[in-house]
N, C-alpha and C positions, 0 to 999 in steps of 0.2 A: 415205571413207577418213581423214577427219582424226578421226574418233571412235575409231578402231581404234588410230591412233597416239596420241591422248590417253590412252585405256585403257592402252596398253603403257607410257607415260610414268608415270602414276599407279601402275601395278602395280610398276615399277622402284623408284619412290620408296617405297612401301610395303614392299617387300622389303628395301631398304636400312635402313630403320627397324627391321624385325623383326631383322636381323642385327646392328645397333647394341645393340638391347635384349638379345638372347640372349647376346651377348658381355660385357655388363656383368654379367648374371646368373651367367654362368659364372665370371667373375673373383670375384664376391662370394662364391659356393660355395666356391671354392678357397681364398680368404682365411680363411673359417669352418673349413674342414676343417684348414687348416695350424694355425691357432689351436688348435683342438681336440687335435690331434695333439701340439703343443707342450705343452699342458697336461698331458695323459695321459703324456707321457714324462717330464716334470719330477716327476710323482708317483712314478711307477715307478722311476725312477732314483735317487731320494733313498731310497726303501725298499730297494732292492737294496744301495746302496752301504752303507746303514746295517747291513743284515743281513751283508755281508760282513765289515765291520770287526767286528761283534760276533763271527762266526765266527772270525775270526783271532785276536782276543784271548782267546777261550774255549780255543782250542788252545794258546795260550802259556801261560796261567794256570790250565789244567786245571779249569775251571768250566763244563762243557758247555753247559747250556741257559740260564743266567742271563745272561750277557753277549749272547747271540744275541736273546733276547727283549727286553732293555733298548735295545740299539742299534736293533732293528727298530722298537721305538716311537719311538725318536728319529727315525729315518729317515721313518717315517710323519708324525710332528708336522712335521718339516722340509720334506716334500713338501707337505702342506696348506699350509703358510705360503707356501711358493714359488708355488704354484697361485693363492693368494689375491693375492700381490703382482703376479703376471703378469695376473691377470684386471684388476686395478685399473689397471694401465697400459694394458691393451688398451681398456679403457672410456674413458680419458683422450684416445686416439686416435680 
């Protein structure tokens, strides 16, 4: 009977260790996905904002494709710079 109780005890300990490891892996994955979503959102938002500003200025000044393209490029550059800065901040942590 003691062998069975000893086995049950060891089994409970092993299960608790597995649960702790799975919880740690899950939290690491969620942090990684959160950071990836943040970087993607920063890039897309900068491009969208730059394009919208270019569209508004084009409609005011009646220079249809020029300012949209210029501000699209500004937005893309700003988005890339933001992603690089955010990645550097994430590496420090």
